[in-house]
N, C-alpha and C positions, 0 to 999 in steps of 0.2 A: 591582411585580412579577417585574422579573428578578430580585430580591437574594432571593423569596421560592422561586424555580426553584432557583437557585441552593444556597438554603438544603437543599433537597430533596434535591438532588442531592448532594451533603455526606454529608447523611446517607447516602442510600443507600451510598455510598462508604464510609463507615466500616463500614455492618450486613456489607456483601459479606467486606471486608477482613480480619470477626472469624471466615467459615469456611473452614474447609480445602479444598483444590481439587475434593473429590469432592462437596462441600453444593454448588460453585454451579454443578459442571455437572448437577445435579440441579435447580436450579432456573434451568440452560439448557433441561434435557429442558421443564420448565414452560414458559416462554415459547416454544419450539419448539410447543408445540401451543395456545398460541392466535397464533402470529403466522401458520402456516399453516394448522391446520386450522379454526380459528372465526373468526380475520377475512382470513386467505389475504392476506397484503399482499403488496400488487404480484405478483398473482399471475400476472393475464391480461399484465402487461411481460414477467415471466419466462417464463413457453409461449411468447409470441410471440418473444421472442429465442431461445430452444432448438430452435423450429421454422424460423426463418429460418437459424438459422446449422447446422443438422442436418438439413435436408429427407428424410431419409436413415431417420431413426425414428419411428418410428412413434407413435401416442397412449400406448400402451402403456410402452413407452420412455419419454419423456418423462416421465411420471406416476413412473416408478421415479424416476428421478432429482431429479425436486422434493422428496424430503420431507429429501436429502442437502444440497442447496443452502439449503435452512432451516437445517437443523442447522448447517451451519458460518456462514452471518449471527449467529445465536443465538451461538454460540460466544464468536465474534469479537467481540459487544457485549459477552459478560458476560466475557470478557476481557480489553477493553479499560476496565473499570470497575475489573474486581481487580487489573489493572497499575498502580492507585493504593496498594497498600500492598503489591507483593512486594518482597521483597528482591531487593539485587543477586545472587546466588547462583542466587535461585530463574530473576532472570531473563534469566543467561547459561544453566541448566543447562533451562531449556525453548524459547531458542530460540539455539542455538549455530551457530553459522559454521565449518562443516567449512572450511574454506581460510582462513583467516587469513592465511597466508605470504604468499597472493599479494598482501597491500596490501605487505610488508614493502619489495621494490625502490624502489615508489612515492615511500616514506615519506622512507625515507634518501634518497632524490635530491630531496626538498621539491615533489614533485608532486601536485598535487590532482586529485581525481579525481570524477565526476559518476555516482553510482550510482542505477538504474532501475531500476523493480519495476512489476507489476501489483498489485491489490486481489483477490490470490488467498492461503488461507489466510489464515494471522495477519499480516495487515502494519502493527498497532497495535504490535505489541514492537518490530518493529524501529527505531522510532526511541529505545527505551532500551535496547536491549540494544546495538547497534551503538557506540558508543561505550564501552563495556565489554570489549570485545574487538579494540579497533584503539589504537594510537598517533596515528592521525588525529585533527586536530579532526573532530567531527561535527556537520554542520548539517543540520536538517527542516525541511521546507518545509511551509508549511500555509494552510487557509484560516481566519481569524479567524471565531470566532461572533459574532453579532449581539449577547448576551448577556456582556457585559466579565466578569462575577464568573467565571462558568463558563470560559469564554476563559482566564479568568489561571489558576485551578485545570487546566487541564489542561497549559500551558506551567509552571506548576511541576510537573507529574509526570513530561512527556517531558524536564524539562531536569535534576531530580535527582539522575540518574545519569551528566551531563556533557556529554549535547547540547545544541547550542545551536536552537533555534527559529526561523525566520524567518517572517515571511508571505508569499505569494506575489506579494503586492505590493511588496516589496520585495528580489525575488529578484537584480534587476540590483546593486541596491546592496550587497544579503550578498556578491556575487562579489567586486566591487569592493574592499570592505571586506577581504576574507581572500584576498585575490591573493598576498601573501606569506605564509599560513600554510598548513602541508599540511592540504589540508581534504576530505573527505569529503563532498558535497551529496548528499542523499537526496533523490529525489524520484520520486512515484508518479507514474506518466505514460499510465494508461491510459483516462480519463476522456475524457470528450465536451469540447471545447474551448467555450468562452463563445461567442451568437451574435457577440461584438464581436471576438474569434479567427478568425471561421471564414476571414475572407481569407485568414489568416496558416497556416491548418492543413495539414500532408501528408494527401495522400488515397490510403489504401494500402488492398488488396485482406486484407480482417482475415477470419478465419472466413467464409470466402467472399460476404463483403460491402462496397461500398466506405462507409470506413472514415473520419472525420477525428481525427487525433491532433495534441495539442499540440505547437506548435513549439520552446519552450523548453528542453527539455533539448539538443535537434540548436542551437540557438542559440546556448546557452552555449557548451557543449564546444567549437565553432567557434569563436567568439570570443576564448576563453579558449586554444585548442589542448588541454585536457583529456581527456584518454582515458575512454570510457562502459565504465560495467563491467551486467553485469546479477545481480539478485540474487533468487536461487530458494529461494522459502521452499516447505515442503514440508510436512505432518503426517505423523509419524510414529506417534504413537497420539495421542489425547482429550488437550490441555494442553501435548505437545512436536512442538518445531519445530527441523526441520535449517534452516540459509539456505546455499549454493552460493554463490560468485561467478564470476563467467565473463564475460572481456573480450569486447565485442564491435564497441568500434574504440579499438582503440590509437594510431592515427594520424589523427584527424579532418580536419585540412587536406588528408589525401591522397583525401579520401572524396569522392562526386559528390555533388551537394544531394538532402537526402532518404533519404540510404543508412541513416544514422543510425540514422533512427527506423522506417525499413525493416527494421532488423535487430534493432530491440526490439520492433518486432511479431510479425514471425516466431518471435523465441525467446520471446514468452508468448503466439502462436499454437499453437505444438508444445505449452505446458506445459498446457495447456486442451484439446489435444486427447485427451492423455493420460488426463486427470481432471478431467473440463469441471464436476463440482461445486462443486468449492472454488473457484471463480472469482464474482466480483459482479453474480450475471445479472438484481438488483434495480435497477440501473444502468440510466436510460434512454439510453442507449449511442448511439442511434442514431438520435437526434433532429435532428440537421442532414443534411441533403442538398447533396448535389457543385450 
């Protein structure tokens, strides 16, 4: 059964690969109609999250944000599938780092970096665009899929531009293996920790709510003495994104416990407040309580 599903997935990838971008966004519009208007995918979760994070917004204001949230979601899915057949030139043009020079001194001194981001705008293209715009070795951590065929296809797609992929189960091993190689470790760090990691989580007031954050990025920053950067992805127009890097912890060993995670949370929070519709609100972010 897994092979059949993988075959259908490959067929979908090949078909979408034949279409130019203006066509795939028409498909996204159609997908948007069904996920939002027909099925209301996770609509209760989204509305509940919005109301609790923005208590000052009335129902009319919440309803105005909803279709934009679903547009961001369906565009991300379609763009993720399209990435399998994008050329290197397309990847760089559509997901461009504005200030790659910020990485130069770190690379020349042999310094590795932990780069954290959230599920905001297009996070999928980052794993394939980063290695095309920096001299560092780039490693992206991801959660392996149960379908080994699709998992292999996704790993191939994300590594074809030079990025290395590592399972989140191999995080410590990956850091140790590359300790002598100037590397950028990409980590999406805004999802809720699993129940097994609840006791290790950092609890931070995020979007007005007591929120558990993954301990991994801070743990590895301190244990390896790696600076931490934030990856700010913004949509300039449909299908075109800019990426701006900023240092949030240059000397992690000099900071108090939890400070790195707090800085990450506050940076992401400020971005969400400016334009909330581009965050992944369908995630059950607050399923854990202290």
